[in-house]
N, C-alpha and C positions, 0 to 999 in steps of 0.2 A: 635482594628482593626485587622482582621485576615490577613494571607499572601495574599489571593486572593484579598481582598479589597485593600491592600496596592499596589499590582501589578497593579490593575485596575486604582487606583488613580494616580500612577506614570506614567503609560502609557498614561492616559488621559491628564495629565499635559504636557508631552513631545510632544504629538501630537498637543495639542492646541498651545503650544509655537512655534513649528515649522511652523504651518499653519499661525498663526498670523504674524510671521515674513515674510513668503512667500507672504501673501496677502497684508500686509500693505506696505512693501517696505519702501523706503525713500521718504520724501516729498520734492518737488522742488518748494516751495512757491506758487505763484499765478497759475503756470501751473498745479500743482496737484489739487488745489482748483477748477480750471476751468474744469478739466477732471471729477472730482467727481460730479460737478454740472451738467455736460452734461449727465453723467451716470444716475443721479437721474431723469432728465427730460425724459429719454427714458425707465426708469425702473431700475432693479437691475444691478449693474455694473459687466460686464463680467470678468474684471481683478481680482476681488475678489474671483473668482472661478478657476482661471488658476494656478493650483499648482499640487502637488502630495499628495496622501494619501495612506499609506501602499505600497508605491512604484509604485502606478498606477496613471496615469494622470487624473485629473479632469478638467471639464470645464462647461461653461454655454451656452446652446444652445437655440436660439430664433426662434419660429415659428410666422409667420405673415400672415394676410389675407387682402383681399380687403377692409374690413370694418375698418381696423386700429387696429384690435384686436391683442394682442401679448401674447404669452405663453412662459415663460422661464423655462427651465428644466435643472437640473444638473445631470450628470451621477453618482454623489455620492449618492447612495441610490435610483437612478432613481426618484428624487424628483422634483415635480412641485414647482418652487420657486415663480412665480408670474403669474397671469392671469389678464391682463389689457384690459378692454373694456369700451365703452362709455355708460353712463347711459341715462336716459330719457331726460336729459337736454344737452346731447352731451359732458358731462365732463368725462374724463377718470377715471376709478376706478379700483384699484387692489383688487380683490375679494377673495384672499387666504392669509392665514397666512404663515409666513416663516421668514427666516433670510437673511441678505444681504451679508453674507460671508460664504464660505464653512467651514471655521474654526469653526464657531458656530454649524453647523450641525454635524461636526466630533467630537466635544467635548462632549462625553457621560457623563463626570463627572459634568461639570458646566452648560451644556445646553442640557440635553437629550431630544430628541423629535422624533416624527414620522411625522413631518410636511411634507405633500406632497409626502410621500415615496411610491415607488413600493414595497409593502410588500411581502416577501417570506421567507422560502418556504411556511409557513402556516400562513395566516392571521387569527387573532383572537386567541381564547384560545383552548388549548388541556388539558383535565382533567389530573391533576397530571403529565403532560408532558409524558404520556405513549401512544404509538401506537403499533400495531402489524402488521408486514410486513413479508410475506413469513413464517407465523407461529411462528415468533420470536417476543417476547416483547422487545421493544426498549425504553430506558429511555432518554427523551430529557431534556435539561436544564430547570430549574424552574426559572421564573423571574417575576411572577405576582400572588400574593395571592395563592401561592402553585401550580400554573399552568404554562404551557409554553405559552407565548403570542408573537404573531408576529414573530415566528421563533426563539425565544430565544434572549439572550442579545446581540449577534452578528449576528442578522438577516440581511437580505439584505439591510435594511434601513441604515446600517452602513458599507456596502461594496460598492466597486466601480464597476459599470457596464462598460463593454466594449462598445464603440460606434461603431456600424456597419456602419451606414450611417446617414447623416444629411443634411437637406435643409431648406428653409424657410417654407415649408409645412409639413415636416415629419422628425421625429427622431426615429431611431431604435437602441435600446441598448440590450445588451446580458449579461447574467450571467451564467458562467460555474461553477456550484456548485459541488464540489468534494464529493465523497462518504464519509460520516461522517461529513459533514458540519453541525455544531450544532447537531451532532449525527444522522441526517437524513440519511437514506440509499440511495445508488445509485448515480452514476455520472449523474447529471441532467443539461441539457442545456435549459435555459429559455430565451425567447425573449419578449421584450416589444416594441410595435410600437405606437408612438403618432402621430396623424394626425389632423391638423387643417384645416377645410374647410372654404369656403367663406360665409357660413351661420352661422358662430360662433358655429359650432359643433366641440368639441374636442373628437376624438375617441381614445380609448386606447385598443389595441389588445394584448392579452397575449397568448403565446404558449410555450410548453415545451415537452421534451422527456427525457427518463431515461433508464438506462441499468439494473436497479433492481426495484422491486416493492417499491414504495414510496408513500407519500402523497404530494399533492400540492394544494394550495389555495391562489391565488394572488389577490391583490386589490390595489387601490390607496387610500392613507390616507390623502388627502387634507382636510384642515380645511377651510370651506367657510364662508365668511362674506360678503354678498351681499350689505351691507350698504356702503362698500368701506372704512369703518373706524372702525377698531377693538376696538376702545375705546367705541363704541356702541355695546352692546351684540346682539346676534342673537335672543333674546327674541321677537323682533318685527317682525321677519320673519314668514310667514305662511308656513306650512308643509303639504304636501300631500303624502300619501303612499298607493299604490295600493295593499293592503293586508288585508285579512279577519282574519289572524292569526299571532301570534308571538310566540317566544320561551322564556318562563319565565326563570329567573335565580335565583341562590341562592345569599347569601350575599358576595360571592367571584366572582360574575359576571359570573359564570359558568352555562350554560343551564342545567335545571333539566332533560331534555329528553322529556319533555311534549311539545305539540303544543296546544296553547290555543287561544280562540277567543278574538278579540279586542273589541267586542261588549260592549258598555257601559263603556269602560275604557279610560284612558288618551292616550292609544295606538291606539285608533280608529281615524285614520287620513285619512279615505276614502273620507272625505270632508276636504277642506283646513281648518287648525286650527292654531291659533297663538301659537308659540312654548312656549313663556313665560307663557301663561295661563296653558299649559299642564305640565310644569316642575317646576313651582314655586308656583302654587296655591295648598297649602297643603290640602284644603278641597276636591279638585278634584283629587289630585294626588293619584295614586295607590301605595301600598307598594313597588312594583317593582321600581317605579320612585324614591321613597324615599331612597332606597338602595344606589343610587349613585348620589343623588341631580340632577337628570336629566335622559335623555335617554342614555343608553349604551346597546342596545338590538338589536336582530335580528328579522326582520319581514319576514314572509313567503309569498313571492310575488305571487300574482294572475297571474302574467305574465309568470309563469313557470308551464307548464303542460306536462305530459307524457314524462318527461325527457328532455324537450326543453324549452328554454326561448324565448319569443316574443320580438324581437328587434324593432318592430314597435309600441309598446304600452308603454306609460310612466309608469315606475316603481315607481318613486318618484319625487317630485319637491319641491323647496323652492322659496320664493319670498320676496323681500324687498320693502316695500311701499315707502321707502326713496329715493331709486335710480330708482325704476321701473324695476330693473334687476331680471329676472327669470331664474332658472336653472332646466331643465328637465333631468332626468336620465333614460337611457335605458340600459338594460343588458340581457344577456342570462343566468344569474345565478339564482339560486332558492331563494336567500336571499339578504337582504341588512341590514347591521349594521348601525344604526343611533346613532351617539355619539355626544352629545351636549356640548362637551368641559368641562365636569364636573371637571376634575382634573387640568385644567389651574388655576394657583393660584397666578399669578403675579410674579413668579420667572423667567419667560422667557421674554426677551426684544427682540422684532422682528424688522422687517424692519421699518426704519424711527424713531427708538428709542421708538416705541410704546410698552407698557407693556401689556402682554396678561393675562387678568383676566378671571375668570370663565365665561364660555359661550361666549367667544370672537369669537368662530368659531364652525361650525357644520360639521361633517364628514358623508358622504353618501357612505359607503363601500360595493360595490357589491361583493358577494362571496358565497361560500358554508356555511352552517350553522356552528357556532362554535362547536367544539368537534365532528364534523362529523365522524372522524375515529373510534369513539367509540360508535356510534349510527347507527346500521346497517340499520334501517328503513329510514334513511335520505339520500338524494342524496350523492353519494360516492365521496370522494376526492382522491381515490386511482388511481395511474397511474402505468401501467405495461409496460415492454419493448415491443416495437412495436406499442404502442399507442401514440397519441398526445393529450396533454391537450390544450384546447382552451377556453378562456374566453374573453368576450367583455364588455366594459363599455363605454357609450357615454354620455358626459356632453354637453347638448345642451343649449346654452345661448340665451336669447332674452330680449327685453325691451317692457314693456307695460305701 
């Protein structure tokens, strides 16, 4: 074990111990049991998030609507912790993966995850962690198969956002990322606004400004399981993606720079297709799918044309025949990374003590294409002083 690994392990253990102490507290017999039971009835318990991480206060914020739908978000990593809505039989279902204590989210050593996170500065992968800003080559930290993934090992999923405002309908959080944060240039101020409407639409609005040229690519990394039971994999879900093309990857999951047609491939989801048939049927699976035991690819959305995304047309959707719950995704971004939980391996135990095995959840990450800073022909992730970055993702839930 080298010095850096030892420091990371020691730091992780200290943070975990402190948080477990803060969140657990002392038990007062039946009173504590009663409170915990009440929390479970209503969703994740807020007191398990009421602490500090790295000297900053964390909490759990709940959005509610007239349909009884509830979305819980923590400002640690800007993470969606739970989304509870009624299924076709009127039974409440939590449709995202996550933990029931902030301590587990913060423990990078024992429970590393990006569950539900507001990813920044740069979602997805950057080739060899290198970008060029203002004519200067910048080396970012390497943390995934020789590349920089999701902003590096201390990306925003492991930082505490400041809460600007909160109500039953809306939560606004902000990240003041200093020049040199994970070696990204520029003092960057980013805002994420979550809004829940009475039609079960969860709108996520991202904006940012900088004082130096930099790159930015934000997304939400929720793992959805519309079965409401993560012990049942998402293989039974149907998947629709409004895309004629995708970006192939190499064995390190880095796009090759090519844009290829989905025609005749497992990636052709222009008509609803069962996910399990596409990612586990070895006869039908393309070599690209076999690389990662499932989808971990970017689709080139048909909803993006002439530099603009169509927020009125569905970009992608998933549906569970078990609960009848459907999720439609709308975005102004050019791409969507679909990740079928291939690296979930049973090492993470989530809410309710459920072990998350492979394909327990699926991510629908609206964003610029992976490695866009290094492919000039693709939509640019560069942000300059005087400009404002703006990205929108809407998760629209319904039941049929």
